[in-house]
DOKENU-814195 format. One record per residue: residue number from 0; residue in one letter; x, y, z of N, C-alpha, C, O in turn. Coordinates in steps of 0.1 Angstrom, whole numbers, plus 5000, padded with zeros to 4 digits. Each point is the difference from the previous one (the first is absolute). Example, Ala and Ser with C-alpha at 12.3 -4.5 7.8 and 13.67 -1.06 7.14 Angstrom:
BEGIN
[r 0 a [5132 4943 5078] [4991 5012 5000] [5009 5012 5000] [5010 5000 5007]]
[r 1 s [4986 5011 4986] [5009 5011 5000] [4992 5011 5008] [5005 5011 5001]]
This chain:
BEGIN
[r 0 m [4126 1609 1471] [4987 4999 4998] [5004 4989 4986] [5008 5002 4992]]
[r 1 q [4984 4987 5009] [4999 4987 4993] [5000 5003 4984] [4990 5006 4998]]
[r 2 k [5016 4992 4994] [4999 4998 4987] [4992 4990 4995] [5001 4990 5006]]
[r 3 y [4989 5010 4984] [4994 4991 4995] [5006 4993 4988] [5006 5006 4992]]
[r 4 s [4992 4980 5005] [5007 5002 4984] [4989 4998 4989] [4993 4990 5002]]
[r 5 e [5003 5016 4986] [4991 4997 4991] [4999 4989 4997] [4989 4994 4998]]
[r 6 s [5025 4998 5000] [5002 4988 4992] [4990 4989 5004] [4995 4991 4993]]
[r 7 k [5000 5013 5025] [4995 4991 5002] [4983 4995 4991] [4995 4990 4997]]
[r 8 g [5002 5026 5002] [4989 5000 4989] [4988 5001 5010] [4992 5008 4995]]
[r 9 t [5004 4989 5017] [4989 4997 5009] [5004 5009 5011] [5011 5001 5004]]
[r 10 k [4977 5007 5004] [5001 5003 5015] [4987 4995 5006] [4991 4994 4994]]
[r 11 n [5010 5011 5018] [4991 4994 5009] [4993 5012 5010] [5008 5006 5007]]
[r 12 c [4976 4997 4994] [4995 5011 5012] [4990 4997 5007] [4990 4994 4997]]
[r 13 y [5014 5012 5015] [4984 4998 5006] [4989 5013 4995] [5005 5010 4995]]
[r 14 i [4983 4989 5007] [4991 5011 4995] [4988 4997 5012] [4994 4989 5001]]
[r 15 l [5006 5023 5009] [4993 5002 5006] [4984 5006 5000] [5001 5012 4998]]
[r 16 y [4986 4985 5003] [4990 5002 4996] [4996 5006 5012] [5008 5000 5010]]
[r 17 k [4979 5006 4990] [4994 5008 5011] [4990 4992 5007] [4997 5004 5011]]
[r 18 d [4998 4985 4984] [4991 4990 5007] [5000 4985 4998] [5011 4998 4993]]
[r 19 t [4985 4994 5008] [5007 4985 4997] [4988 4997 4983] [5000 4991 4991]]
[r 20 k [4994 5019 5010] [4992 4996 4986] [5009 5005 4991] [4998 4992 4991]]
[r 21 g [5010 5017 5005] [5006 5004 4993] [5009 4989 4995] [5001 4997 4988]]
[r 22 a [5007 4995 5026] [5016 4989 5001] [4990 4990 4992] [5003 4996 4989]]
[r 23 e [4984 5000 5019] [4995 4990 4993] [4997 4999 4982] [5001 4991 4992]]
[r 24 a [4998 5018 5006] [4995 5005 4985] [5011 5000 4989] [4997 5000 4988]]
[r 25 a [5019 5000 5017] [5011 5002 4994] [5002 4988 4997] [5005 4997 4990]]
[r 26 l [4990 4991 5022] [5006 4990 4994] [4994 4992 4988] [5002 4989 4997]]
[r 27 e [4992 5022 4997] [4991 4991 4987] [5014 5004 4989] [5002 4995 4989]]
[r 28 a [5006 5017 5017] [5013 5000 4985] [5011 4988 5003] [5011 5000 4994]]
[r 29 n [4987 4990 5016] [5009 4991 4997] [5000 4993 4985] [4991 4996 4992]]
[r 30 n [5021 5005 5006] [5005 4992 4987] [4995 5005 4986] [5001 4996 4988]]
[r 31 q [4992 5016 5018] [4995 5009 4985] [5019 5005 4995] [5011 4996 5006]]
[r 32 l [4988 5010 4985] [5013 5006 4991] [5001 5014 5001] [4992 5009 4998]]
[r 33 l [5021 4991 5005] [5001 5017 5001] [5017 4997 4989] [5010 4993 5003]]
[r 34 d [4985 5015 4985] [5014 5000 4994] [5006 4987 5001] [5011 4998 5005]]
[r 35 n [4979 4993 4990] [5005 4987 4994] [5003 4992 5010] [5003 4988 4997]]
[r 36 l [4997 5017 5019] [5001 4989 5008] [4989 4998 5007] [4992 5009 5000]]
[r 37 h [5007 4979 5008] [4990 4998 5010] [5000 5004 5013] [5011 4998 5006]]
[r 38 l [4978 5008 5000] [5005 5001 5012] [4997 4996 5015] [4989 4996 5004]]
[r 39 r [5020 5006 5003] [4994 4989 5012] [4997 5006 5013] [5009 5003 5008]]
[r 40 v [4976 4998 4991] [4992 5009 5011] [4995 4993 5011] [4991 4992 4998]]
[r 41 t [5015 5009 5014] [4992 4990 5013] [5004 5007 5014] [5011 5006 5000]]
[r 42 l [4981 4995 5010] [4995 5011 5010] [5016 5000 5005] [5009 4993 4994]]
[r 43 a [4993 5014 5014] [5016 5001 5004] [5002 4991 5011] [5012 4997 5000]]
[r 44 g [4982 4997 5008] [5001 4992 5006] [4999 5007 5022] [4997 5011 5005]]
[r 45 k [5006 4978 5000] [4993 5005 5013] [5013 5007 5007] [5001 5003 5012]]
[r 46 k [5006 4999 4981] [5016 5004 5007] [4995 5019 5002] [5002 5008 5009]]
[r 47 s [4993 4992 4980] [4997 5014 4997] [4987 5009 5010] [4989 4995 5000]]
[r 48 e [5014 5015 5008] [4990 5006 5006] [4984 5003 4997] [4991 5001 5008]]
[r 49 d [5012 5002 4974] [4986 5002 4996] [5001 4984 4991] [5002 5002 4988]]
[r 50 f [4998 4987 5013] [5000 4990 4993] [4986 5001 4992] [5001 4997 4988]]
[r 51 r [4989 5005 5017] [4990 5001 4996] [4998 5010 4986] [4993 4995 4991]]
[r 52 t [5012 5017 5008] [4998 5011 4992] [5014 4998 4989] [4998 5006 4990]]
[r 53 t [5011 4989 5011] [5013 5002 4993] [5001 4983 4989] [4998 4988 5003]]
[r 54 i [5005 5017 4986] [5002 4989 4996] [5017 5002 4992] [5007 5010 4998]]
[r 55 f [4997 4973 4997] [5013 5001 4998] [4999 4996 4984] [4993 4991 4997]]
[r 56 v [5016 5017 4993] [5000 5000 4989] [5012 4997 4993] [5009 5007 5001]]
[r 57 g [4991 4983 4993] [5015 4990 4997] [4999 5003 4982] [4990 5004 4994]]
[r 58 t [5022 4991 5000] [5000 5004 4990] [4999 5011 4990] [4999 4999 4988]]
[r 59 i [5002 5013 5021] [4995 5013 4991] [5018 5004 4989] [5012 5002 5002]]
[r 60 p [4981 4998 4987] [5010 5003 4989] [5011 5014 5008] [4998 5009 5008]]
[r 61 f [5013 4986 4987] [5008 5011 5009] [5002 5016 4995] [5005 5009 5005]]
[r 62 i [4987 4990 4978] [4998 5015 5001] [4986 5005 4999] [4994 5007 4991]]
[r 63 c [5003 4986 5023] [4985 5007 5002] [5002 5011 5013] [5006 4999 5011]]
[r 64 s [4984 5012 4980] [5002 5011 5018] [4993 4998 5009] [4992 4991 4998]]
[r 65 e [5009 5016 5014] [4990 5000 5007] [4986 5006 5002] [4991 4997 5008]]
[r 66 e [5009 5015 4980] [4986 5002 4995] [4994 4988 4994] [4991 4994 5004]]
[r 67 e [5017 5004 4983] [4991 4986 4994] [4993 4993 5008] [4988 4997 4998]]
[r 68 l [5022 4997 5014] [4993 4988 5009] [4990 5007 5010] [4993 4993 5006]]
[r 69 r [5006 5021 4996] [4987 5005 5003] [4993 5001 4994] [4988 4998 5002]]
[r 70 a [5016 5005 4987] [4980 4999 4990] [5000 4989 4994] [4991 4999 4992]]
[r 71 f [5019 4991 5008] [4994 4987 4997] [4992 4995 5014] [4989 4995 4997]]
[r 72 f [5014 5005 5016] [4991 4991 5015] [4991 5017 4999] [4995 5000 5011]]
[r 73 s [5002 5009 4985] [4990 5006 5010] [4989 5000 4995] [4991 5008 5004]]
[r 74 q [5007 4982 4986] [4989 4996 4992] [4990 4989 5009] [4988 4996 4997]]
[r 75 f [5024 4999 5018] [4992 4993 5007] [4997 5006 5015] [4996 4993 5009]]
[r 76 g [5007 5021 4993] [4995 5004 5011] [5009 5010 5002] [5009 4999 4991]]
[r 77 e [4994 5012 5018] [5002 5006 5001] [5017 5001 5009] [4999 4999 5012]]
[r 78 i [5010 5002 4985] [5013 4997 5005] [5005 5009 5009] [5000 5012 4996]]
[r 79 d [5003 4986 5016] [5002 5008 5008] [5021 5006 4999] [5005 5012 5002]]
[r 80 y [5002 4976 4995] [5010 5003 4999] [5007 4990 4989] [5012 5002 4997]]
């Protein structure tokens, strides 16, 4: 299992929404502050089979949990995974 370094300060994730409406709405979170860091939110890209419903989130504070991210991004739509 890969070990992650907390000294880097940030991490990235992908969020899969149930539909395109949620993913497109989540783009509003781009450049919003989360724990004093500006989030980077974009559509995941066409490499993913679910590219229309998946967003890429970058610059997530390392201490941020999955549940905190789910709570934050659920305001834009139902999260599938």
